C-alpha positions as CSV (number, residue, x, y, z in Angstrom):
1,X,-3.8,-28.7,14.0
2,X,-1.1,-30.2,12.0
3,X,1.9,-30.4,14.8
4,X,-0.3,-31.4,17.3
5,X,-1.6,-34.2,15.4
6,X,1.8,-35.3,14.7
7,X,2.6,-34.9,18.1
8,X,-0.2,-37.6,19.2
9,X,-1.5,-35.3,22.2
10,X,-2.0,-32.2,22.9
11,X,1.6,-30.4,24.1
12,X,2.6,-26.5,24.2
13,X,4.1,-25.2,21.2
14,X,5.4,-21.3,20.1
15,X,6.6,-20.0,16.9
16,X,9.8,-19.9,16.2
17,X,9.9,-18.9,12.3
18,X,7.4,-18.3,9.9
19,X,8.2,-17.5,5.8
20,X,5.6,-17.4,3.2
21,X,5.8,-17.2,-0.4
22,X,2.8,-15.7,-2.6
23,X,2.7,-17.3,-6.2
24,X,-0.6,-16.2,-7.4
25,X,-4.2,-15.8,-6.5
26,X,-6.5,-18.3,-6.2
27,X,-9.1,-18.1,-9.6
28,X,-11.8,-20.4,-8.0
29,X,-10.7,-21.8,-4.6
30,X,-8.0,-23.5,-3.3
31,X,-6.5,-26.8,-1.5
32,X,-4.5,-27.2,1.2
33,X,-1.9,-29.6,2.0
34,X,0.4,-30.1,5.2
35,X,3.4,-32.0,5.7
36,X,5.8,-32.3,8.6
37,X,9.6,-32.2,7.6
38,X,10.8,-32.8,11.2
39,X,9.1,-33.5,14.1
40,X,12.2,-33.5,17.2
41,X,12.4,-33.2,20.5
42,X,12.5,-29.7,20.8
43,X,11.4,-28.5,17.1
44,X,8.7,-29.1,15.0
45,X,9.2,-28.1,11.0
46,X,6.5,-28.1,8.8
47,X,5.2,-26.7,5.2
48,X,2.2,-25.8,4.1
49,X,1.3,-25.6,0.2
50,X,-2.0,-24.2,-1.2
51,X,-3.0,-25.1,-4.7
52,X,-6.0,-23.7,-7.6
53,X,-8.3,-26.6,-7.3
54,X,-9.1,-25.7,-11.2
55,X,-5.3,-25.4,-12.2
56,X,-3.5,-27.2,-9.7
57,X,-1.1,-24.5,-9.5
58,X,1.2,-23.6,-6.7
59,X,-0.7,-20.6,-5.0
60,X,1.5,-20.3,-1.7
61,X,4.2,-22.3,0.0
62,X,4.6,-21.7,3.9
63,X,7.0,-23.1,5.7
64,X,7.1,-22.8,10.1
65,X,9.5,-23.7,12.4
66,X,8.2,-24.1,15.9
67,X,9.1,-25.2,19.1
68,X,8.1,-28.0,21.5
69,X,7.5,-26.7,25.4
């Protein structure tokens, strides 16, 4: 959803790479933030962070790369 939003319109994309680091369990639910690091002609690189709501500590970090078709 974040990639399509950054592109401004629907475009077919495919996953090139996903890397996930789980750091701690969520004790009371989580908040999710997305960030587009690079919006290129061929590749889109993004990062997703999941934080614990109560402690504000990072629970997971996902890096992803998509190819624009």
